[in-house]
FIVEXNU-473083 format. One line per field, with one value per residue (C-alpha): residue number from 0; z negated, y, x negated. Coordinates in Angstrom, 1 decimal, padded with zeros to 4 digits, always signed. Layout:
<rs>
seq = c(NUM_...);
z = c(Z_...);
y = c(Y_...);
x = c(X_...);
</rs>
This chain:
<rs>
seq = c(0_1_2_3_4_5_6_7_8_9_10_11_12_13_14_15_16_17_18_19_20_21_22_23_24_25_26_27_28_29_30_31_32_33_34_35_36_37_38_39_40_41_42_43_44_45_46_47_48_49_50_51_52_53_54_55_56_57_58_59_60_61_62_63_64_65_66_67_68_69_70_71_72_73_74_75_76_77_78_79_80_81_82_83_84_85_86_87_88_89_90_91_92_93_94_95_96_97_98_99_100_101_102_103_104_105_106_107_108_109_110_111_112_113_114_115_116_117_118_119_120_121_122_123_124_125_126_127_128_129_130_131_132_133_134_135_136_137_138_139_140_141_142_143_144_145_146_147_148_149_150_151_152_153_154_155_156_157_158_159_160_161_162_163_164_165_166_167_168_169_170_171_172_173_174_175_176_177_178_179_180_181_182_183_184_185_186_187_188_189_190_191_192_193_194_195_196_197_198_199_200_201_202_203_204_205_206_207_208_209_210_211_212_213_214_215_216_217_218_219_220_221_222_223_224_225_226_227_228_229_230_231_232_233_234_235_236_237_238_239_240_241_242_243_244_245_246_247_248_249_250_251_252_253_254_255_256_257_258_259_260_261_262_263_264_265_266_267_268_269_270_271_272_273_274_275_276_277_278_279_280_281_282_283_284_285_286_287_288_289_290_291_292_293_294_295_296_297_298_299_300_301_302_303_304_305_306_307_308_309_310_311_312_313_314_315_316_317_318_319_320_321_322_323_324_325_326_327_328_329_330_331_332_333_334_335_336_337_338_339_340_341_342_343_344_345_346_347_348_349_350_351_352_353_354_355_356_357_358_359_360_361_362_363_364_365_366_367_368_369_370_371_372_373_374_375_376_377_378_379_380_381_382_383_384_385_386_387_388_389);
z = c(+000.3_+000.9_-002.4_-004.4_-002.3_-002.4_-006.2_-006.3_-004.3_-006.6_-009.8_-008.9_-006.8_-010.3_-012.4_-010.5_-010.1_-006.5_-006.7_-002.8_-002.5_-005.0_-003.4_-000.1_-001.5_-003.7_-000.4_+001.2_-002.3_-002.1_+001.9_+000.6_-002.5_-001.8_-004.8_-007.4_-009.7_-011.6_-008.4_-007.3_-010.4_-009.8_-006.9_-007.3_-010.2_-008.9_-005.5_-007.4_-009.5_-005.8_-005.6_-001.4_-001.4_-002.6_+000.1_-000.3_-004.2_-003.6_-001.6_-004.1_-006.8_-004.9_-004.2_-007.8_-008.9_-006.3_-007.3_-011.7_-010.9_-009.0_-011.9_-014.2_-015.8_-017.0_-018.8_-016.3_-013.5_-015.9_-015.9_-012.2_-011.4_-014.2_-011.7_-008.8_-009.6_-010.9_-007.3_-005.2_-007.5_-004.9_-004.3_-006.3_-003.4_-004.1_-007.9_-007.0_-004.6_-007.4_-010.3_-007.7_-007.5_-011.4_-012.0_-009.4_-011.1_-014.2_-016.0_-018.7_-018.3_-020.9_-019.0_-015.2_-016.0_-016.6_-012.4_-012.0_-011.4_-014.5_-013.1_-011.5_-015.4_-016.8_-015.1_-017.2_-020.3_-019.3_-020.0_-023.4_-022.3_-023.2_-020.0_-019.5_-022.2_-022.1_-018.6_-017.8_-016.5_-013.1_-012.7_-013.6_-011.2_-008.4_-009.5_-009.9_-006.1_-004.7_-006.9_-004.8_-006.7_-006.6_-008.1_-009.2_-010.8_-013.9_-013.0_-009.5_-008.8_-008.7_-007.2_-007.1_-008.6_-005.3_-003.4_-001.8_-004.9_-003.4_-006.3_-009.9_-011.5_-014.0_-015.5_-015.7_-017.1_-018.3_-018.7_-017.1_-017.9_-016.5_-016.2_-015.5_-014.0_-014.3_-013.0_-012.5_-016.1_-017.1_-016.3_-019.9_-020.7_-021.2_-023.6_-021.8_-020.6_-021.7_-020.2_-020.5_-020.0_-016.9_-015.5_-012.4_-013.0_-013.7_-009.7_-009.3_-012.8_-011.6_-007.8_-007.3_-004.1_-005.5_-008.2_-011.5_-012.7_-011.8_-012.5_-013.2_-014.2_-017.3_-017.2_-014.0_-013.8_-012.2_-011.6_-009.7_-007.6_-007.9_-004.9_-006.1_-003.0_-004.6_-008.3_-006.5_-004.7_-008.2_-010.1_-007.4_-008.2_-011.6_-013.1_-016.6_-016.0_-015.0_-018.8_-019.6_-017.8_-018.1_-021.9_-021.7_-019.8_-021.9_-025.0_-023.5_-021.0_-023.6_-024.0_-020.3_-020.6_-023.2_-021.6_-018.1_-020.6_-021.3_-024.3_-025.6_-023.8_-026.3_-028.4_-029.0_-027.4_-031.3_-032.0_-028.8_-029.3_-032.9_-031.4_-028.7_-031.0_-033.1_-029.8_-028.4_-024.6_-024.0_-021.3_-020.9_-017.9_-015.7_-016.6_-020.4_-022.8_-024.9_-027.2_-027.7_-029.1_-032.9_-033.5_-036.8_-036.9_-033.7_-034.0_-032.1_-029.8_-025.9_-023.3_-019.9_-018.4_-015.3_-014.1_-014.2_-016.9_-016.8_-019.4_-020.8_-023.1_-023.7_-023.0_-023.8_-024.8_-021.7_-020.7_-018.0_-016.1_-017.4_-015.6_-014.4_-016.7_-015.0_-015.6_-017.6_-019.4_-023.2_-024.9_-028.1_-029.4_-030.9_-033.1_-036.2_-036.2_-036.6_-037.8_-035.1_-031.5_-029.4_-025.9_-024.4_-022.2_-019.8_-017.8_-014.0_-013.4_-014.9_-017.4_-019.1_-022.1_-025.0_-028.5_-031.3_-034.1_-036.5_-039.3_-037.5_-035.6_-038.6_-040.3_-037.8_-037.5_-041.2_-041.3_-037.8_-037.7_-034.1_-033.0_-035.3_-033.3_-029.8_-030.5_-031.9_-027.9_-026.5_-028.3_-027.5_-023.5_-024.1_-025.4_-022.0_-019.7_-021.6_-021.5_-018.2_-017.1_-019.1);
y = c(+000.0_+003.4_+005.1_+002.1_+002.2_+006.3_+006.1_+003.5_+005.4_+008.9_+007.2_+005.3_+008.7_+010.7_+008.1_+008.0_+012.3_+012.4_+015.2_+015.5_+012.0_+011.8_+015.5_+014.0_+010.7_+012.9_+014.9_+011.7_+011.2_+014.6_+014.2_+010.1_+012.1_+015.3_+015.5_+014.0_+017.2_+015.1_+014.3_+018.0_+019.5_+017.0_+017.8_+021.4_+020.6_+018.1_+020.8_+023.6_+021.2_+020.7_+023.8_+023.7_+023.4_+027.1_+028.1_+023.8_+024.6_+028.0_+026.0_+023.0_+025.6_+027.1_+024.5_+022.9_+026.0_+025.5_+022.0_+023.3_+025.5_+022.8_+020.5_+023.7_+022.8_+026.3_+025.8_+023.7_+026.4_+029.2_+027.2_+027.0_+030.2_+031.4_+029.4_+030.8_+034.1_+033.6_+032.0_+034.7_+038.3_+039.9_+037.2_+039.5_+038.0_+034.5_+035.6_+037.7_+035.0_+032.2_+035.1_+035.0_+031.0_+030.8_+033.2_+031.3_+028.5_+030.4_+030.8_+033.2_+036.2_+034.8_+031.5_+033.6_+036.5_+034.5_+033.5_+037.1_+038.5_+040.4_+043.7_+043.1_+041.5_+044.7_+046.6_+044.5_+046.9_+048.9_+046.9_+048.1_+051.7_+053.4_+054.5_+050.4_+048.2_+047.7_+046.8_+043.0_+040.8_+040.7_+044.4_+044.7_+041.3_+043.7_+047.2_+044.7_+043.3_+047.6_+048.4_+049.2_+049.7_+052.4_+053.0_+056.3_+057.7_+059.9_+063.4_+062.3_+063.8_+061.6_+064.4_+068.1_+070.7_+071.7_+068.1_+066.3_+063.9_+060.2_+058.1_+057.3_+056.6_+053.3_+053.5_+050.1_+051.1_+053.5_+056.8_+060.3_+064.0_+066.3_+069.9_+072.5_+075.9_+078.6_+082.1_+082.6_+081.5_+078.9_+075.4_+073.7_+070.2_+068.4_+064.9_+062.1_+059.3_+055.5_+051.9_+051.1_+055.0_+056.3_+059.6_+061.6_+060.5_+064.2_+065.6_+062.1_+062.4_+066.5_+065.9_+067.9_+067.4_+068.6_+067.8_+069.8_+069.5_+068.4_+064.6_+063.6_+060.1_+060.1_+057.4_+055.0_+054.3_+051.6_+052.6_+051.2_+053.7_+052.7_+054.4_+056.4_+054.6_+051.6_+052.7_+053.9_+050.9_+049.3_+051.6_+050.6_+047.2_+047.6_+050.3_+050.4_+051.4_+054.6_+055.0_+054.1_+056.6_+059.0_+058.9_+059.1_+061.9_+064.0_+063.1_+064.7_+066.9_+069.5_+068.4_+069.3_+072.0_+074.2_+073.0_+075.0_+078.0_+080.6_+081.5_+078.9_+078.3_+079.1_+076.1_+072.9_+069.9_+067.8_+071.1_+071.6_+068.4_+069.2_+071.9_+070.0_+067.1_+069.8_+070.9_+069.4_+069.6_+071.3_+072.4_+076.3_+075.8_+078.7_+081.9_+081.5_+083.7_+082.1_+085.0_+088.7_+092.3_+092.1_+089.1_+087.9_+083.8_+082.5_+083.3_+080.2_+080.2_+078.6_+077.6_+078.0_+074.2_+074.6_+077.0_+081.0_+083.3_+087.2_+089.2_+092.0_+095.2_+098.0_+101.8_+104.4_+102.3_+100.9_+097.3_+097.1_+094.1_+093.5_+090.2_+086.9_+084.3_+081.0_+078.1_+078.4_+081.5_+081.8_+083.7_+084.9_+084.8_+088.2_+087.9_+086.9_+090.6_+092.6_+089.4_+090.1_+089.6_+092.7_+091.4_+089.8_+086.9_+085.2_+081.7_+082.4_+078.8_+075.4_+075.6_+073.3_+074.9_+073.6_+074.7_+075.3_+075.4_+079.2_+077.0_+075.7_+078.6_+081.0_+078.4_+078.6_+082.3_+083.2_+080.7_+081.9_+085.3_+085.2_+084.2_+087.5_+089.7_+088.1_+089.1_+092.8_+092.8_+091.8_+094.0_+097.1_+095.7_+095.8_+099.0_+100.4_+098.5_+099.6_+103.5_+103.2_+101.9_+104.8);
x = c(+000.0_-001.7_-000.7_-001.8_-005.0_-005.6_-004.5_-007.6_-010.0_-009.4_-009.8_-013.0_-014.4_-013.8_-015.9_-018.7_-018.7_-018.0_-015.5_-015.6_-014.2_-011.5_-010.1_-010.1_-008.1_-005.8_-005.0_-004.1_-002.0_+000.0_+000.9_+002.5_+003.9_+005.0_+006.9_+004.8_+003.9_+000.8_-000.9_-000.3_-002.0_-004.9_-005.9_-005.7_-008.0_-010.5_-010.9_-011.7_-014.7_-016.3_-017.3_-016.7_-012.9_-012.2_-009.7_-008.2_-008.3_-006.1_-003.6_-003.1_-002.7_-000.1_+001.5_+001.5_+002.9_+005.7_+006.4_+005.9_+009.5_+010.8_+010.4_+011.4_+007.9_+007.1_+004.2_+002.1_+003.3_+001.8_-000.8_-001.9_-001.3_-004.0_-006.1_-004.7_-005.5_-008.9_-009.8_-007.4_-007.4_-005.1_-002.3_+000.2_+002.9_+003.2_+003.5_+006.6_+007.9_+007.8_+009.0_+012.3_+012.5_+012.2_+014.5_+017.2_+016.3_+017.9_+014.3_+014.2_+012.3_+009.5_+009.1_+009.1_+007.3_+003.8_+003.9_+003.3_+000.1_-000.9_-000.6_+003.0_+003.6_+002.5_+005.0_+007.6_+006.7_+008.9_+012.1_+011.8_+012.1_+014.9_+016.3_+016.3_+016.6_+020.2_+021.1_+021.1_+018.2_+019.8_+019.7_+016.1_+014.8_+016.9_+014.9_+011.7_+011.9_+011.8_+008.7_+005.7_+002.2_-000.4_-003.1_-004.6_-007.9_-008.2_-007.2_-005.9_-002.6_+000.6_+002.4_+002.7_+005.5_+007.8_+006.8_+009.8_+011.4_+012.0_+010.9_+010.2_+007.2_+006.8_+003.4_+001.9_-001.2_-002.8_-000.9_+000.0_+000.8_+003.3_+001.8_+004.7_+004.1_+006.7_+007.3_+003.5_+002.5_-000.7_+000.6_+002.0_+001.6_+004.1_+003.6_+001.3_+003.6_+001.9_+002.2_+005.7_+006.9_+009.2_+007.8_+009.0_+013.4_+014.4_+015.0_+017.0_+018.8_+019.9_+020.4_+017.1_+015.4_+011.8_+009.6_+009.3_+006.2_+002.4_+001.9_-001.7_-003.2_-004.9_-007.9_-007.3_-003.8_-001.8_+002.1_+004.7_+007.1_+010.6_+012.4_+015.3_+017.5_+017.0_+017.8_+020.9_+021.4_+021.5_+024.1_+026.2_+026.1_+025.9_+027.3_+026.5_+023.1_+024.6_+025.3_+022.0_+020.0_+022.3_+021.9_+018.3_+018.7_+020.5_+018.6_+015.2_+016.6_+016.1_+012.3_+011.7_+014.2_+011.8_+008.3_+009.7_+011.1_+008.3_+009.6_+008.5_+004.7_+002.8_+004.2_+002.2_+003.6_+005.1_+006.1_+008.1_+009.6_+010.4_+012.7_+014.3_+015.2_+017.6_+019.2_+022.2_+023.7_+027.1_+029.1_+031.1_+033.7_+033.4_+035.1_+034.5_+033.3_+030.1_+030.0_+031.3_+029.8_+029.5_+030.6_+028.9_+030.4_+028.7_+024.5_+023.3_+020.8_+021.1_+018.8_+020.9_+019.7_+022.6_+024.9_+025.0_+026.3_+026.8_+025.0_+026.8_+025.8_+027.8_+027.0_+029.2_+032.5_+032.0_+030.7_+027.7_+026.0_+022.4_+021.7_+022.6_+021.5_+020.3_+018.4_+015.5_+016.8_+017.2_+020.7_+021.8_+018.1_+018.6_+021.9_+019.2_+017.6_+021.3_+023.0_+025.6_+025.6_+024.6_+025.8_+028.6_+028.0_+030.4_+030.1_+030.2_+030.6_+030.9_+027.7_+025.4_+023.7_+020.9_+022.4_+020.2_+022.3_+022.1_+020.8_+017.6_+017.1_+017.2_+015.2_+012.5_+012.4_+012.1_+008.9_+007.4_+005.9_+004.9_+009.2_+009.9_+007.3_+008.1_+012.2_+011.2_+009.7_+012.4_+014.4_+012.5_+012.7_+016.7_+016.8_+014.6_+017.1_+020.0_+019.2_+019.1_+022.1_+023.3);
</rs>
C-alpha cells in the first residue's frame, strides 16, 4: 500500500536523520491523505528542518493552517502560523484569509485573531475603544476587512489640516498627536492618541469634508486607515453602531472644540480636558433667546459648536447687532464680571453649544488670575465697539 510504504520511508529517514528523504516521503503522504492534519504538520516541520526547502515549508505551513481551521484545531493552527510568519514575515494576506475562514466556522475572536499577522492583530486593540466596544463581532469583522495599513516615521504627517477627509485612523503601534491651528494662532497640541486609539473621525461625525487638524506620528507608527465609505456601509447594515459612535463623539467633542478656541489656547492639555469634562452639549432651536441683557439667574458660559447666533448690545435704549457668533466663539463669558448679562444673544439657526455651568465656571474664574485679566481686556474691547455703534 502506498500510504504504508511512504509512512515507513518517512519514519526510517527521520530515524537516521535524513530530513530531505523524510520530507519527500511526507510530501507523497500529503498527496495520498490530503485531509490528514498530523501528516501536514509533520511535513511542514520536516521541510523547515531541511534548510533548503524554505518555499516548500512555507507552503506546507499554509496548508497545515488551512487544515487546522477545517478541523477546528485552533491551538495547532496558531503554532503553524507562527512558523509561517517566521519564514514569511510579510504574509499578511494568508492570515486575513484564515481569520475570515475561522470566524465563518464560528471561532471566537480569541481563537481566530492568532491566525493574523502581528501587525493585523495589533489593530484589534481598538476593539476595546469606547467608539467600538459595544458593537457586534460581525460588525467589527466587516470594519476589519476594510482596513488599509500605512506606516509613518516619527514626526511624519499622516494628514494636514484642510486636507480632504475620507478615512479615520486606527492606531495599531506607536502613537499620533493632533495639532490645531486657528485664526492665525500658533499650532496647539492636543492629547496624544496611543495604540488602541482612533483619530481622524471628526469630519465623518460632523459631515465635514476637510481635516480639522494636522496629525503627526509620534515614534514609528503603524496606522490602519478605515475609509468613511466602509464605515457608513457597516452603519447601514448594523444601525446600532451609529449610537456608539455618536456617544463617543459627544463625550470628546468639547475637548476638541476647546483646543480650537483661541480663548483657551494657553491652557495645558490636561487643564483643557478638565474643563471639557465639566461641559455639556446642548441644542437651541432657531429663533430662541439664549439670554437677555440684565439677566442674573443664568450666568453660564457657552462655546458655539455649530450654527449661528446674533450678539446684541444696548445703545441709547436700542439693541444693536454687535456681531454674528459662529463655531468656536465664546458667549456669556462676561456675566461674572457684573453679575448680570451685558448682551442679548439669539439663535439665527439651530445651534449646538457647549455649556460650562455657572458654578464650575465661577470656581475657575475665582481661582485663575489669567482668566480675570483676560475678561477685563474683553470688556475694554467691548466698550470700544459699543461706542462706535453709538
